[in-house]
KOLLO-97465 format. One record per residue (C-alpha): residue in one letter; x, y, z. Coordinates in steps of 0.5 Angstrom, whole numbers, plus 500, padded with zeros to 3 digits. Example, Ala and Ser with C-alpha at 12.3 -4.5 7.8 and 13.67 -1.06 7.14 Angstrom:
2
PT residu east north up
PT a 525 491 516
PT s 527 498 514
// end
This chain:
204
PT residu east north up
PT m 724 785 488
PT k 731 784 487
PT n 730 783 479
PT l 726 789 479
PT s 732 793 482
PT y 736 790 477
PT a 731 793 472
PT r 731 800 475
PT i 739 800 475
PT y 739 798 468
PT k 734 803 466
PT s 738 808 470
PT q 744 807 466
PT e 741 808 460
PT y 737 814 461
PT l 743 818 465
PT a 748 815 460
PT s 750 823 459
PT l 753 823 466
PT g 758 818 465
PT a 759 811 466
PT i 754 809 472
PT r 756 803 476
PT y 752 800 482
PT r 754 796 488
PT s 750 793 494
PT l 749 797 500
PT f 744 796 506
PT g 739 791 502
PT s 739 796 496
PT y 744 799 491
PT s 748 805 490
PT l 749 808 484
PT t 756 812 482
PT v 760 816 477
PT g 767 815 479
PT e 767 814 486
PT t 761 819 488
PT v 754 816 490
PT f 749 820 487
PT a 743 816 487
PT m 740 809 490
PT v 736 804 488
PT a 731 800 493
PT d 725 796 492
PT g 725 797 485
PT e 725 805 485
PT l 730 810 483
PT y 732 815 489
PT l 736 821 487
PT r 740 825 492
PT a 737 831 495
PT c 741 838 494
PT e 740 845 495
PT q 739 845 487
PT s 733 840 487
PT v 729 844 492
PT q 724 847 487
PT y 723 841 484
PT c 721 838 491
PT a 717 844 493
PT k 712 842 488
PT h 712 835 488
PT s 712 832 495
PT p 717 827 495
PT v 717 820 497
PT w 724 820 501
PT l 728 813 502
PT t 727 810 508
PT f 730 804 512
PT m 728 801 518
PT k 733 800 524
PT r 732 797 530
PT g 724 798 529
PT r 725 805 527
PT p 724 809 521
PT v 731 812 518
PT i 730 817 513
PT l 735 818 508
PT n 737 824 504
PT y 734 821 497
PT y 728 823 494
PT q 724 818 489
PT v 724 819 482
PT n 716 818 480
PT d 713 816 474
PT a 712 823 471
PT l 719 824 472
PT w 721 818 468
PT r 717 821 463
PT n 721 827 462
PT p 728 825 461
PT q 731 832 460
PT q 728 834 467
PT l 731 827 470
PT v 738 828 467
PT s 738 835 470
PT l 736 833 477
PT s 741 827 477
PT r 746 832 475
PT y 745 837 480
PT s 745 831 485
PT l 752 828 482
PT d 755 835 482
PT a 753 837 489
PT a 756 830 492
PT v 762 831 488
PT k 763 838 491
PT e 761 836 498
PT k 767 831 497
PT q 772 836 495
PT t 770 841 500
PT r 768 837 506
PT v 767 841 512
PT a 768 839 519
PT q 763 834 521
PT h 760 839 527
PT r 754 837 531
PT l 749 841 529
PT r 748 844 536
PT e 754 847 535
PT l 751 852 530
PT p 747 858 531
PT n 740 857 533
PT i 740 850 533
PT t 736 848 539
PT f 736 841 542
PT h 729 840 540
PT l 731 842 533
PT e 737 838 532
PT t 733 832 534
PT l 728 834 529
PT l 733 834 524
PT s 736 828 526
PT e 730 824 525
PT a 729 827 518
PT g 736 824 516
PT i 740 831 517
PT k 745 829 522
PT d 751 834 521
PT e 753 841 519
PT g 756 838 512
PT t 749 835 510
PT l 745 841 513
PT r 750 846 508
PT t 749 841 502
PT l 742 841 502
PT g 741 848 504
PT a 736 851 509
PT q 730 851 504
PT m 731 843 503
PT c 732 842 510
PT w 725 846 512
PT l 721 842 507
PT k 724 835 510
PT l 722 837 516
PT l 715 840 514
PT q 713 833 512
PT s 713 830 519
PT n 711 837 522
PT p 706 840 518
PT s 705 846 523
PT l 712 848 522
PT t 713 855 522
PT v 718 860 517
PT k 721 862 524
PT i 725 855 523
PT l 727 857 516
PT y 730 863 519
PT a 734 859 524
PT l 736 854 519
PT e 738 859 514
PT g 742 863 520
PT a 745 857 522
PT i 748 856 515
PT i 751 863 514
PT g 753 863 522
PT v 748 868 525
PT h 743 869 530
PT e 736 868 526
PT a 734 875 528
PT a 740 878 525
PT l 738 875 518
PT p 738 881 513
PT a 731 883 512
PT i 731 882 504
PT r 733 875 505
PT r 727 874 511
PT q 722 877 506
PT e 725 872 500
PT l 724 866 505
PT v 717 868 507
PT e 715 869 500
PT w 718 862 498
PT v 714 859 503
PT s 707 863 501
PT a 708 860 494
PT l 709 853 496
PT t 703 849 492
PT p 705 842 491
PT e 702 840 484
PT p 696 835 484
PT g 698 827 482
PT y 705 827 485
// end
């Protein structure tokens, strides 16, 4: 498996050379990929995973992503990195574009890191919702803001298929600092239409 991971690292360095010099280091039994000192991707068990961000939400909405998951004390821990599948490897232009989104978002987060408040301190975040978010790898305000409400909702949806649009309103309100009932009607309508349009493409 180690040889498979090294092969994937070298392939990633080749395909993503336009992002800059990509270095790697061992991390939690896998490998982090960095440009400069910024981690934007991971390689685990021979597979490449890109850091999720608000800009990649449309891709993830269409392709039912596989999230990077580790076992910790017998429980799965889901990280905010989605797997690059074979179809994406066959589309180098899109792969580079999504990788650049990941890198740019990671750089921006480092530059404008917000206070790592507990999610419960934000509007609309109940204890139950905080627990669901934490189980999905969203543990603080900074992560919530980096991913955006729609990406966070998608991650929750994978483990909670009955998730409602009301939770999406709650997440959006938490990010902009208002109660979900105070979300502008236009934004609420946009979110409803986005959820209604979610139709994962077959074969991914």
